[in-house]
C-alpha positions in Angstrom: 13.5 -1.3 1.8 14.5 1.6 -0.4 16.9 1.4 -3.1 18.8 4.2 -5.6 18.4 7.1 -3.3 14.2 6.7 -2.9 13.1 7.7 0.1 10.2 5.4 1.6 6.8 6.7 1.7 5.6 7.9 5.4 3.0 5.7 6.8 0.4 8.7 6.7 0.9 9.0 2.6 2.1 12.8 3.0 4.0 15.2 4.9 3.9 14.3 8.9 4.2 17.1 11.1 5.8 16.6 14.5 3.5 16.0 17.3 0.5 14.8 15.1 -1.0 11.3 15.4 -0.1 9.0 12.6 -2.5 9.3 9.7 -3.9 12.7 10.3 -2.4 15.6 8.6 -2.6 19.3 10.2 -4.4 22.0 8.4 -7.9 22.3 7.1 -9.1 20.0 4.0 -8.1 22.4 1.1 -4.3 22.1 2.5 -4.4 18.4 2.8 -6.1 18.4 -0.9 -3.3 20.4 -2.2 -0.6 18.5 -0.4 -2.3 15.3 -1.9 -2.5 16.6 -5.3 1.3 17.4 -5.2 2.0 13.9 -3.8 0.0 12.4 -6.8 1.9 14.3 -9.2 0.0 17.5 -10.1 2.6 20.0 -9.1 1.0 23.1 -11.0 -2.4 22.2 -9.5 -1.0 21.8 -6.2 0.5 25.4 -6.5 -2.4 27.0 -7.6 -4.3 25.3 -4.9 -1.7 26.9 -2.3 -2.0 30.4 -3.9 -5.5 30.3 -3.8 -5.4 29.2 -0.1 -3.0 32.1 0.5 -5.4 34.6 -1.1 -8.1 33.7 1.3 -7.8 34.7 5.0 -6.2 31.1 6.3 -5.7 30.5 9.7 -1.8 30.9 10.7 -1.6 26.7 10.4 -2.9 26.8 6.9 -0.7 29.9 6.0 2.2 27.9 7.2 1.7 24.5 5.3 0.6 26.4 2.0 3.8 28.6 2.1 5.6 25.0 2.7 4.1 23.9 -0.5 4.9 26.6 -2.3 8.2 26.2 -1.5 8.6 22.8 -1.9 7.2 22.9 -5.5 9.3 26.1 -6.8 11.6 25.5 -9.4 15.5 25.4 -8.2 17.3 28.7 -9.4 20.1 26.6 -10.7 17.9 25.2 -13.5 17.5 28.3 -15.2 21.4 28.9 -15.3 21.6 25.2 -17.0 18.6 26.4 -19.5 20.5 29.5 -20.0 24.1 27.6 -20.6 22.4 25.1 -22.9 21.0 28.0 -24.9 24.3 29.7 -25.4 26.2 26.6 -26.3 23.3 25.7 -28.9 23.7 29.2 -30.4 27.5 29.0 -30.5 27.0 25.7 -32.2 24.7 27.1 -35.0 26.7 30.3 -35.4 29.6 27.9 -36.1 27.9 25.6 -38.4 26.3 28.8 -40.3 29.8 30.2 -41.0 31.4 26.8 -41.9 28.3 26.1 -44.4 27.8 29.4 -45.8 
């Protein structure tokens, strides 16, 4: 049983499309390898693989799976906002410290 908000792994070990037999993923070997890389934790490598697949002339199914992979691994925009907020707070605190001790 999954605990703490964890999702139990799917029987096939990766993303499963509806209408496929368990254990068989749609797409070419390159697409399956890119998803396997993502599942193994190599997100940057998986994104590079997906971009390489899209740069070629993939089948419509491979194109869809590669675009899904890119969407699944993109950085959330809110994260950039939090980073900017942290930088502003750090700059304000640094400015206050410099004015106090100078």
